[in-house]
N, C-alpha and C positions, 0 to 999 in steps of 0.2 A: 470710311471715306475713300472714294476712288481717287487715285493719283495718276496724273498723266504728264509726262515730260515730252515736249515736242521740239525737235530741231535744236537741242542744247549744244552750244559751242562755248568752249573756254580755253583761252591760250595764256601761257606764261612765257613771255619772250618768244623764243622759237619753238617752244613745246606746245603742241596741240593736245591738251590734257583731255578734253571732251570734244569729239568730232561728230556733230550732227546726230545726237543720240535721241531716239524715239523709244519711249518705254511707257507701257500702261500697266498699272498695278491695281487690281480690284480690291474693294473693301473686304475684310475678313480673311485675307490671304497672308501667308508668310512668304515673302518674295526674297529669294536668295540672289545676291549680287556677287558673282565670282570674278576673279581676275588676278593675274600676277601682280607683284609689287610694281607700282607706277602705271598700272593699266588705266587709271582714271576713276576708280570706284569712289575713293574718299572725296575727290573733287566734285563728282556728280552729287554726292550726298550733302556736301557743304553748300552747293548751289540750292538744293531743295530746302535745307535747314537755315538758309540766310546768312551763313558765315562768309560766303563770297557770292558775287553776282555773275551770272552768265553774260558772255559777250553778245550772244544771240539766243533766241529760243523762248519758249513759253512754258509756264507751269499752270496746269488746270487741276482744280480740286472739285470733285463731283461735277465736272463739266464746265465749271466757271473759271475763267482766267484770273490769276492772282499775281500780285507783285510782292516779292519777299526781299526786302532790303537789309534785314537784320535778323538775328535769332529771336528777338522780341516779336518781330512781325510773324515769324514762323510759329511761335507759341500762340500768338493771337489767332492764327489760322488753324491751330490744332496739330502742329508738327513739332516734334521734339527729337533731339539726337543724343544718344548715349555714346560718348567717345571712348576710344580704346583706353585712354587714361581718364578716369572719371573727373569731371570738373567740379571738385568739391574743395572744402577748406579743412585740411586735416587737423589744425589746432583747435577747431570749433567742435561743439557738441553736435550729435546727430540731429536733434530737433532744430538747432539753429541753421544747419545746412538745409534741412527740410523746408524751413521757412524762407530761405534765400530765394529771391525772385518772385515772391508771392504777389508783388504789385502787378506783375504781368498776368497773373491768374485770378484777377479780381472777381470775375463772374463765377469761376469754378469754386473759389473760396466761399463766396457768399451763398451760392446756390447749393452746392453739394455738401458743405460742411457747416454752414451757418456761422462762419467766422468773419470778423471784420478784416478787410483786405489791408487797411491802413495800419491798424494796431492789433494784430492777432493775439488773442489770449493764449498764453503758453500752455495752460492746463487744458484748454479746449483743443489746442493744436496737438498736444500729446495724445489726447483721446482720439482725435481724428486720425493721427498717424498710426496708432495701434489698431484701430478699426480697419484701416486700409490694408495694413500689412497682414492682418489676420486672414483676410480674404485670399491671400496668396501663400499662406502658411510660412511667412517670414517671422523671424524672432530676433529683431534688432532692438537693443536697449536704447530708447530715445535720449537718455541722459549720458550715454557713453560718448567718448571722443572718437572722431572719425579715424584718427591715426592708430586706433586700436583695432579697427575692422580689417577683415581680409578683403582682397580685391573683389571677391564674389559678393560680400556684404555691401561694399561700396556701390557695386552695380545695382543691388537691390534697392538701396537708398535712392539712387538717381532715378530708377524706374518709378518708385513711389512718388518722388517729387514731381516728375514730369506728368504722371497721371493726375496728381493733385492740381496741376496747372491746366488740366483739361485736354491733354494731348489725345488725339485719335489716330495719329500716324507716328509710330515709334521707329526710329532708325537706330540700329546698333552696329557700330564699327568695330569689327574684330573682337566681339565680346567674350570669346572663349580663350583669349590670350591671357595666360597667367592665372587661370583658375583651375581648381581641382576637378576630378571626374564627378564627384558628388555635387559640387557647385554648378557644374555644367548641366547635370541632370535636373537640378532645381530650376535653373534658368530656362531650359527648354520647356519644362512643365508650365512655367509662368507665361512664356510666349504663346504656347498653345492655348492656354486659358484666355489670354487677351484676344487672340484671333477668333475664338469662339464668341467673344463679346463684340465681334465685328470691328475690332481695331485692325488697322493695317500695319503689318510688321515688315520692315525692310532689314534683312540680315546680311551685312557686308562681311565677306570672309574670303580667305584663300584656302580654307580647309575643306577638302572635298567631303570627308566623312561627316562633318557637321552639317553641311548643306544638304547632303543626301538624306540624313537622318531627320532633319527638321522641316525643310522647306517644301511648300506645295507647288512652287514653280521657281525656275532659275534663269537669270540672264547673265551672260558672260561678256566681259569687256576685255579687249586686247588693244594696246597702244592707242587708247582713247576712243575706240570705236566699239559699238555693240555688234558682236560677231555671231551671236546665237542665243536662242531662248529654248527652253525645254521643260517638260513636266515629268513626274514619276511615271514608270520606273526609270531611274537614271542609269546611264552607262558610264562608269568611271573613265574608261578610256576615251570616250567621246568628249567628256568634260575637260580632261587633260589636254586633248588635242585642240579644243576650242581656246583654252587658256593660253597655251604656248605655241600653237601652230605646228606642233609636233608631239610625238610620244616622249615621255620623260620617265626614266627608270633609275632606281637607286643603284649606287655603285656596289660592287661585291663587298661583303664584310671583310675587313682588313685587320687582322690581329697583330699586336706589337710583339717584337722580340725584346723584352726589357733589358736595359743596360744597367749602368751604375745607379745607385740611389740618388735622387734629386732632393727629396724632402721626406722627413720621417717624423711621425708624431708618437710620443711615448707617454701613455697615460694622460692624455691631454684633457683638461677641464676648461670649459668656456661657459660664461653665463651672462645673461642680461637681466632686466627687471622681470621677465616672464618665465624663464626656464634656465636650466643648467644642463650642459652636455658633459657627461662624466666618462673618464677612462677610455678615450678614443685612441686607438692604436692603428697606425697605417704607415707603410713604406711605399713610396711612389718612385718608380725608376724612369730613366730616360726613355722617351718614346711611348710611354704608357698613357692610356686614357682612362680616367676614373670618373664614372657618372655618379652623381648624388641625387637620390630619389626620395620623395616624401611629400606629404600634404604640405601646402603652404604654411609656414610658421612652425614647422617641426624641428627647426634647428640647423638646417643645411646651409642657409645664408650666413648664419653666425659662424659656423665651422669654416666656410669658404673664406670669410673675411679674416678669420684667425690665421689661415694659411698665408695671408698676404701681409700680416702685421697691422691690419686695420683695426683689429680687436685684440687686445692683450689677454692671453689666457690667465686663469686664476690657479692653475695647477698643471703639472706635467712639463714636457719639453718639446720644442720644435727644433729639429736639426736640419740644416740646409747645407748640402755638400759636406756633411760631417761636422759642421760648425754650429754651435748652440746659439740660436738667435731668439730664444724665448724672451719675450718682453720688449723686443726691439720694434721700431716703427716701420711703416711702409717704405720709406726711403732706404732703410738698411736692407730690406728684402729686395728692392729693385736693384741694388748693387750686385746681388747674387743672381740676376737674370730672371726675376719673377715679375710678371705683369698681370694686372687685374682689369677685366672688362665687365663693367656693371650692366645690369639690365636697363636702368634708367639712362638712356643714351644722352639725352639733352641735359639732365640734371647733374650727372656725375661724369659722363664720358666725354662729351663735347662742350664747347663754349659758344652759346648763342651770341650772334653779332660778329663772330670772326669767320673769315673765309677758310676754304680748304688750305690755301697757301699758308696762311697764318698758323693754322694747326700744325702743318708739317714743320714750320720754322720752330714752333714751341717744343715739338716732340723730338727735334734733332739735337745733335751735339754741337751747339753753337758756343764756341769758347772765345770768340773775338768780341770786340765792342760793337761792331757794325754787322748788319745783315746783308748778305749778297742777294739782292732781290731777284736778279736774273737766274742765279743758281737755284734759289728757292722755287721759282716758277717752273724751271726745268724738272726739278725733283717732283713737284706736285703733278706735272703733266705725265711723268713716267708712272707714278703711283695710280693716277686716274686710269691710265691705260691698262696697267697690270691687274688692277682690282676691279676693272669694268664699272667704275663709278660713273653714274649718269650726272655729270656736272662739269664745270670748268674751274680752273684755279681760283677765280674770283667769286665762285658760288658760296653764299653763306650757308653754314651747315644746317641751319633750321629749315632751309628751303629743300633739303634732300628728303626723299622718301625714306620709310623705315629701313628697307633693304639697303639703300645706299648709305644711310648713316652707319649701319653695321659693317658694310664694306670699308667705309672710311676709318672706323675704329680699328679694323684689322690692318689696314694699310699703315696706321700710325704706330703699330707695334715695332719695337726694335728687333734687330736680327743680328746674332742669334739670341735666343732666350732659353733658359733651362725649364721654366714652368709658366704656363698660361692658365689663369683662373678666370672662369666665365660664368656669369649668371645668364641663363636662358639665351644661348648664342643664336638661336634661330627664332626667337619669339616674334610673332607678327610677320614672318617671312613666308613666301610661297614655296612650293615644292622645289622648283628649279633653283631658287636662291639659296635654300637650305642645303641642297646637294653641293652647290658651288662653294658655300662657306666651309662645309666639312672637307671638301677636296683641298682647300688651302690649309686647313688645320692639319689634315693628315700629311700634307707635304712637310709641315713643321715637325710632326712626329717622326717622320723618316730621317729628319736631320738631327733627331735626338731630343726634341722638346717634349716634355710631359704636359698633359692637360688634365685639369680637374674642372668639371662643369656641372651646373644644376640645370635640370629640365623638368617641366611638367608633362612632357611627351614621352611616355614609356617606350614607344617604338624607337624613338630617337636614342634614348639611353641604351636600350638593348642592342641596337644596330652599331653604334659608334664606340661604345665603351669596351674596355678589356675586363675591368672589374667594376662592381657597383657597391656603393654603400647606401643602405636604406635608413632613413631617419623617421622616428616616431616619438613625438612628445619628448624630445631631448635624448632619446635612446639612439644608439648607433649600432647597426648590425656589423657582423664580421664581413669582410669583403666577399662578394658573390662573383662567381665566374659568369660573365655576361653571355658567353656562348652556350651555356647549359641552363640558363634561367629563362622562364617563360613570362609572358605578360601577366598571366593569372597568378603565378607565384609572387611576382613583384607587387601586384595589386593587393594581394592578401597581406603582405608585410607592411605595405604603406597604410593599410587600414587597421593595423595593430594585431593582426592574426598571425599565428605561426611563430611567434617570438619564443 
């Protein structure tokens, strides 16, 4: 299906998120859509997929103008969107998620699978599901629960569901965020196969290497405007300049001079219903950065949460500043200057429905009965300026872009801190935002704060860490010197080789 967007405008208050965008995408192509955080990529795709409506402009499918007022309209016209966070129901089984929304795919259900749209037979649905996933070499158990799947498997489920509903245009918003290298390879193979079947793929990303590897054409947005289009062979420097209006370079590698011990683990054992981490030993000193690497679900999140008192160990000791805090909770760890930044910004880090000002009030040291609103507004304005948050004190946190949510979380951290624990600190962020985030974190390190972080980006781990722990199926490596470790060595360990 050929897709054409003409004269698309969308504003949110004073922000012109999409400014007169004209874009034509031919059937059977994989169209890359690049841009920094807040460039208007997701807004444009939400217009196409019916989640929001444009103020001006037109959508044409195979040359015919269409009106898309909702995601159901989009599905009816053959357009489906796979969001950065899959829109599924984790407490439900895979097959129940697969069946969700089947009323919208009535014709696809009846024609392609011979199923009743109103009351689909579960046995037939499972057979159809398995036949469909077999064509893409997927291997998801239809009777498993969604909350047991990896992010990559949840993406596969959503792709299958959208195809089952008859989608011919598939939009993917930052799909490689939070998945492993092997899962990314599987995803790219699937998308190339769909393009060969004449499906139209729109791949929204800020990751240059992904776009260059996968896409047959690329459009770049900056500050709401389409600033360039290009085809292979791609020139990375040209794409960066289009995205940011200037060249962007990584800061020089900065190694810490470790100070006194901040936190120490002695023969630590942690477990959940899936696995157990045994005999982990580590001493982290002031100003040091420790990177945790491994395939998703290898135990690194469980370990990181134990560092914060969010999970209680089943063996060993945790010493903070020389004091034994084994078995204590997060509030006790916070009193020793430890703070945790989760990857799920809206579910665990921020509170939907509250403004930036209200967040700074809650995060502050308010010992009185009443809140000084003027003082709170002034503090919020200072933090907005210091952390370059694109918003105002009255902005609701859910209205912020991904990069601005992460900046807000950093701005909410107390100062000083002895240890910051982070899940994927730059997940979903563009190059410039990632560099900025790490510049603020390294400032903390120079003030004596230690950092332990998880990342699926091996280059990020190697560039910013002093030492690295690798996790594989609950096993933990001895600390590796990041300055002498290569991407290949790290990849081998993550894959279970070389232990």
